[in-house]
C-alpha positions in Angstrom: 34.0 -6.3 -21.2 31.1 -8.7 -20.1 30.3 -8.7 -16.5 27.6 -9.7 -14.7 25.6 -7.0 -12.1 27.3 -9.3 -9.6 30.5 -9.4 -10.7 33.1 -7.9 -8.5 34.8 -4.7 -8.6 37.5 -4.5 -11.4 40.6 -3.0 -8.8 43.0 -5.1 -6.8 42.6 -4.3 -3.1 45.1 -6.2 -0.9 43.1 -5.7 2.8 44.9 -9.0 4.5 48.0 -10.8 4.5 47.2 -13.0 0.9 46.4 -15.2 2.2 44.4 -14.3 5.0 43.1 -15.3 8.5 40.1 -16.9 6.6 41.9 -18.3 3.8 44.1 -20.2 6.5 41.0 -21.3 8.0 40.0 -23.1 5.2 43.3 -24.0 4.7 42.9 -25.5 8.0 40.2 -27.6 7.3 41.4 -29.0 3.6 44.8 -30.6 5.4 42.6 -32.5 7.1 40.5 -33.8 4.4 41.5 -33.4 0.8 44.6 -35.8 -0.3 47.9 -33.6 0.0 48.8 -34.6 -3.8 46.2 -32.2 -4.6 47.8 -29.1 -4.9 47.0 -25.1 -5.5 49.4 -22.3 -6.6 47.7 -20.2 -4.0 45.8 -21.1 -1.1 43.8 -18.1 -1.4 40.4 -19.3 -1.1 37.5 -17.8 -3.9 34.5 -16.2 -2.8 33.3 -15.1 -6.2 35.1 -14.0 -10.0 34.5 -12.1 -12.7 35.6 -10.2 -15.4 39.7 -9.8 -14.6 39.7 -10.1 -10.5 38.9 -12.9 -8.6 37.9 -12.2 -5.0 39.3 -13.9 -1.9 37.3 -15.2 1.1 39.4 -12.3 3.4 38.1 -9.6 0.6 41.2 -9.7 -1.2 40.6 -8.7 -4.9 43.6 -10.3 -6.9 44.3 -9.6 -10.5 43.5 -12.5 -13.0 46.6 -13.3 -15.0 45.6 -17.8 -14.7 42.1 -17.8 -16.0 42.2 -21.3 -14.1 44.7 -22.2 -16.6 43.4 -20.8 -20.1 39.6 -21.9 -19.5 37.3 -18.6 -18.4 38.2 -16.8 -21.7 34.9 -15.1 -21.4 35.3 -13.6 -17.5 34.2 -15.7 -14.8 30.5 -15.9 -14.4 30.4 -14.8 -17.8 26.2 -13.8 -18.7 25.7 -15.6 -21.2 27.2 -18.4 -19.8 25.0 -18.2 -16.5 21.8 -17.8 -18.1 22.5 -20.9 -20.5 23.6 -23.0 -17.6 20.2 -21.7 -15.7 18.0 -22.7 -18.8 19.4 -25.8 -19.4 19.7 -26.8 -15.7 16.0 -25.9 -15.4 15.5 -28.6 -18.3 17.6 -31.8 -17.6 21.0 -32.1 -16.4 21.8 -35.6 -17.5 21.0 -38.4 -19.6 23.6 -39.5 -21.2 23.9 -38.7 -25.3 24.7 -43.0 -25.8 21.2 -44.0 -23.8 19.1 -40.6 -25.4 20.6 -38.3 -27.1 19.9 -33.8 -27.6 20.6 -30.9 -29.8 23.3 -28.9 -27.7 25.4 -31.9 -28.3 25.0 -31.9 -32.4 25.0 -28.0 -32.1 28.9 -28.2 -30.5 30.2 -30.4 -33.1 28.5 -28.2 -35.8 30.2 -25.5 -34.2 33.7 -27.1 -34.1 33.5 -28.0 -37.1 33.4 -25.5 -39.1 35.0 -23.1 -36.2 38.3 -25.3 -36.4 40.9 -25.2 -38.8 40.0 -26.3 -42.7 37.1 -26.8 -44.7 37.4 -29.9 -45.5 34.3 -32.1 -44.2 34.7 -33.0 -40.9 32.9 -34.6 -37.7 33.6 -34.1 -33.4 33.0 -36.3 -30.1 32.5 -34.9 -26.9 34.7 -36.2 -23.4 34.8 -34.0 -20.5 38.6 -33.6 -19.9 41.7 -32.8 -22.2 43.5 -35.6 -21.1 40.3 -37.8 -22.2 40.4 -35.6 -25.5 43.8 -36.9 -26.3 43.6 -40.4 -25.4 40.9 -40.4 -27.9 42.5 -38.5 -30.4 45.2 -41.7 -30.2 42.3 -44.1 -30.5 41.4 -42.8 -33.7 44.3 -42.2 -34.9 45.8 -45.9 -34.1 42.2 -47.8 -35.0 42.2 -45.6 -38.4 45.8 -46.5 -39.4 46.4 -49.7 -37.8 49.7 -49.0 -36.7 50.9 -48.4 -32.8 53.4 -45.8 -32.5 52.7 -42.5 -31.2 55.5 -39.7 -31.8 55.5 -36.7 -29.0 57.9 -34.1 -28.0 60.3 -33.1 -25.6 59.1 -30.2 -22.9 55.1 -31.9 -23.8 52.8 -31.9 -21.4 49.5 -33.2 -22.5 47.7 -34.2 -19.5 47.8 -36.9 -16.5 46.1 -40.0 -17.2 48.5 -43.4 -17.8 48.8 -42.7 -21.6 48.9 -38.5 -21.5 51.5 -39.2 -18.6 53.5 -41.2 -21.6 52.8 -38.4 -24.0 53.7 -35.7 -21.5 58.1 -35.2 -20.2 58.1 -34.1 -17.3 58.6 -35.9 -14.5 57.9 -34.1 -11.1 54.8 -33.7 -10.7 53.3 -34.8 -13.0 54.5 -38.2 -14.3 57.1 -39.0 -11.0 56.2 -42.5 -9.6 53.4 -43.4 -11.4 54.5 -45.6 -13.8 54.7 -48.1 -16.0 53.4 -45.7 -18.6 51.8 -46.9 -21.5 53.9 -48.4 -24.2 54.5 -47.4 -28.0 55.5 -43.4 -27.3 58.5 -42.2 -28.6 59.7 -38.7 -27.6 61.9 -36.8 -30.0 63.3 -33.1 -30.1 60.9 -30.4 -30.2 62.2 -26.6 -31.6 62.8 -24.5 -28.8 64.8 -21.3 -30.6 66.4 -19.7 -27.6 68.0 -23.3 -26.3 68.9 -25.0 -29.8 69.1 -22.0 -32.3 67.8 -24.4 -34.9 65.6 -22.9 -37.4 61.9 -24.5 -38.2 63.6 -26.8 -41.5 66.6 -27.8 -39.5 65.1 -28.7 -36.0 61.8 -30.7 -38.2 64.4 -32.5 -40.0 66.1 -33.3 -36.7 63.0 -34.7 -35.4 62.0 -36.4 -38.5 65.6 -38.3 -38.8 64.9 -39.4 -35.2 62.0 -40.9 -36.3 62.4 -42.3 -39.6 66.0 -44.5 -37.8 64.2 -45.2 -34.3 60.8 -45.9 -34.7 60.5 -46.1 -38.8 58.0 -44.1 -40.4 55.4 -47.5 -41.5 55.4 -47.9 -37.6 53.7 -44.3 -36.8 49.9 -44.0 -36.4 50.3 -40.3 -34.8 52.3 -36.5 -34.4 50.9 -35.3 -32.1 51.8 -31.5 -31.1 50.8 -28.2 -29.1 51.4 -25.8 -31.9 52.7 -23.5 -28.5 54.1 -25.7 -25.6 52.0 -24.8 -22.8 53.1 -26.6 -19.5 56.3 -26.8 -21.1 57.1 -23.2 -21.1 55.1 -21.4 -24.0 57.7 -22.5 -26.2 57.2 -21.1 -30.1 58.5 -23.5 -32.4 60.6 -22.2 -35.7 58.8 -20.5 -37.9 57.9 -24.0 -40.5 58.9 -26.5 -37.7 55.3 -27.8 -37.3 54.3 -27.8 -41.3 57.3 -29.8 -42.4 56.3 -32.1 -39.3 52.9 -32.5 -40.9 53.7 -32.3 -44.1 56.0 -35.7 -43.6 53.1 -37.1 -41.3 51.1 -36.7 -44.6 54.0 -38.3 -46.9 53.8 -41.4 -44.3 50.4 -41.8 -44.1 50.6 -40.9 -40.1 47.6 -39.0 -38.5 48.8 -35.2 -37.2 47.3 -34.2 -34.5 47.5 -30.8 -33.1 46.9 -30.4 -29.2 44.9 -27.1 -28.7 43.7 -27.4 -25.4 45.6 -24.9 -24.0 45.9 -22.6 -27.5 42.6 -23.0 -28.6 39.4 -20.3 -28.0 41.7 -17.6 -29.3 43.9 -17.0 -26.6 46.7 -16.6 -29.5 45.0 -14.8 -31.5 43.1 -16.0 -33.6 40.3 -19.0 -32.7 43.1 -21.4 -33.0 46.7 -21.0 -32.8 47.0 -23.6 -35.8 46.2 -21.2 -38.0 49.2 -18.4 -37.0 51.2 -20.9 -39.7 47.7 -21.8 -41.8 48.4 -25.4 -40.9 44.8 -27.8 -41.2 45.9 -31.0 -38.4 44.2 -34.3 -38.9 42.6 -34.5 -35.2 42.7 -31.5 -33.2 41.7 -31.9 -29.3 40.5 -28.7 -27.4 39.1 -28.1 -23.7 40.0 -25.5 -21.2 38.7 -21.8 -22.9 35.4 -24.2 -25.0 33.0 -23.6 -22.2 33.5 -20.8 -19.8 34.8 -22.9 -17.0 32.6 -26.0 -17.1 34.2 -29.1 -18.1 34.5 -30.1 -21.8 36.0 -31.5 -24.5 36.4 -32.5 -28.1 37.8 -34.1 -30.8 37.3 -32.9 -34.1 39.0 -34.0 -37.3 38.8 -35.2 -40.9 35.7 -37.0 -41.0 37.2 -40.1 -42.6 39.2 -40.8 -39.5 36.4 -39.8 -37.1 34.3 -42.1 -38.6 36.9 -45.2 -39.1 35.9 -46.1 -35.2 32.8 -48.7 -35.3 29.7 -47.3 -33.3 30.0 -47.4 -29.6 34.0 -47.4 -29.7 34.2 -43.7 -28.4 31.9 -41.8 -25.8 31.8 -41.7 -21.7 28.8 -41.1 -19.6 29.2 -37.4 -19.3 30.9 -36.3 -22.2 28.8 -33.5 -23.7 27.0 -33.1 -20.7 23.8 -31.0 -21.3 24.7 -28.6 -19.3 28.4 -28.2 -20.4 27.4 -28.1 -24.3 24.7 -25.0 -23.4 27.6 -23.4 -21.3 30.3 -24.1 -24.3 27.5 -22.4 -27.3 26.6 -19.6 -24.8 30.4 -19.1 -24.3 31.1 -19.3 -29.0 28.9 -16.7 -29.0 30.6 -14.6 -26.6 33.9 -14.8 -28.0 32.3 -13.7 -31.5 30.2 -10.7 -30.5 33.4 -9.4 -28.2 35.6 -10.3 -30.7 38.0 -12.4 -28.7 40.3 -12.3 -31.1 41.0 -9.0 -30.8 41.1 -8.6 -27.6 43.9 -11.3 -27.4 46.1 -8.9 -29.7 45.0 -6.2 -28.0 46.1 -7.7 -24.7 49.7 -8.6 -25.9 50.4 -5.0 -27.5 50.0 -4.4 -24.0 51.9 -7.3 -21.9 54.9 -7.3 -24.8 56.6 -4.4 -24.7 56.6 -4.3 -20.8 57.6 -8.1 -20.3 60.5 -7.1 -23.3 61.4 -4.6 -21.3 62.1 -6.1 -18.0 63.7 -9.4 -20.7 66.5 -6.9 -21.4 66.9 -5.7 -17.8 67.2 -8.8 -16.3 68.5 -11.8 -18.8 65.7 -14.3 -20.6 63.5 -14.7 -23.4 59.7 -13.2 -23.6 57.7 -15.3 -26.0 54.1 -16.6 -27.1 51.5 -14.8 -29.2 48.5 -13.1 -28.1 47.2 -13.2 -24.6 49.2 -16.4 -23.9 52.4 -14.9 -23.0 55.4 -16.1 -21.3 59.2 -14.7 -19.8 62.2 -17.6 -19.3 64.0 -16.7 -16.3 67.6 -17.4 -16.1 70.9 -16.5 -14.1 71.9 -13.0 -15.3 74.4 -12.8 -17.9 73.8 -16.8 -19.0 70.4 -18.6 -20.0 71.0 -21.4 -17.2 67.3 -21.9 -15.7 67.1 -20.1 -12.7 63.6 -21.7 -11.0 64.3 -20.1 -7.4 64.2 -16.7 -8.8 61.1 -17.8 -10.9 59.1 -19.0 -7.5 60.3 -15.9 -5.6 59.1 -13.9 -8.2 56.2 -15.3 -8.7 55.2 -15.3 -4.4 56.2 -11.4 -4.4 53.1 -11.6 -7.1 50.7 -13.6 -5.0 51.2 -11.6 -1.7 51.3 -7.8 -3.9 47.5 -9.2 -5.0 48.1 -10.4 -8.7 47.9 -14.7 -9.7 50.4 -15.6 -11.9 51.5 -18.9 -12.7 54.4 -20.5 -13.5 55.7 -23.3 -16.1 58.8 -25.1 -18.0 60.5 -27.9 -17.5 62.8 -26.8 -15.3 60.2 -24.7 -13.8 62.1 -21.0 -14.8 59.2 -19.5 -16.5 56.7 -17.4 -15.6 53.1 -17.7 -18.2 50.3 -14.8 -18.2 46.8 -16.1 -19.6 44.6 -13.4 -18.1 41.0 -13.4 -19.0 40.3 -12.3 -22.8 38.2 -9.0 -21.1 40.4 -7.8 -18.8 40.9 -4.1 -18.7 43.6 -2.1 -19.9 44.4 -0.4 -16.8 44.2 -3.8 -14.6 46.3 -5.0 -17.2 49.2 -2.3 -16.6 48.8 -2.3 -12.6 49.5 -6.4 -13.1 52.7 -5.3 -15.2 53.5 -2.3 -12.2 53.6 -5.6 -9.4 55.3 -7.8 -12.1 58.6 -5.3 -12.3 58.6 -4.7 -8.5 58.8 -7.8 -8.2 61.8 -8.3 -10.2 63.1 -5.8 -8.9 62.7 -7.0 -5.1 64.0 -10.7 -6.4 
């Protein structure tokens, strides 16, 4: 584990109600200042964080199984990241790469070109958020192919901007009353083994048949897919599903975009989830875990596609900010030094058997890879989603000092995204709390 000298002690401690009185005061201030449309999973306001622990303003030490939604994989305030950010901030904070460029932007792109799947010649471009990366990947695919149509999938999540809302499947809270959305986006069924019972080949054939009949292969600029769906409930497609789609895309001249924003950077036990089936995407979008908590995102892909766009067609004022680039280089170095791919696999070895025992007792399914695991919660004896019980179990975990997230199109999935530097003792204690929450729920 890599902790700074100021990191909080790695223990769970519930000293007040969660949230406590000081958090309640801040929440009252928030109500009068922050737009109500901005939500929070748990309004326990953070004072410090590090390793596998978040400390709130009331002194409660919460075990972190969220990582800021898969962002702080190297831990909060990781030493190398903090040092790199401090050094860069002392030199300059911003020039805009499109105005006066700097080396760290180039270094991040070089690193991504090497790190992402495939030994083909690649290029990268840097942005601020996952949604921006997805939007730009679509722009690149449309420009390079001269085609309009984009294929996305049931249960997909790709962001909250207008185009990425069109790509996203779930209405509430992401799309409700925000339309109309961007055109030429077509949704087809994904592979969801727990619910469709299809092999990867069968699920791919179903999707491809719909694309051919309802869209037309010659109209498709890109197929965008999460190798493991994130907000959709950590759905792992049946083996062979994504490779079959990739083969279809290659044969039809469409671009395969792998959205690795939540799955990337060691989260699933490999650098990228695409590697589990030896997939080499044409374009890959990254963000979240890339920079240890600083806002940075990227599109990386085939040089011929990336270079097809005219000069000035890609960019943005803050894209590839020098502080975020410094943080990214330090984050990736930390991942190498601590072998966080192996750490993700170790986390899975601790968590999966305990989660499987819960599913065997209470019903549902455990799925995911590495340190990206989930349990789908259903009405006992059925496969009917049980979002109310899911919310009740999550709330019980929060009260007991364990920060968890929910997901799924039906809101019935508990998902776990611990920092990859979390200790086994904390993990086991969090699972003890989770078992108690299931028993009480």
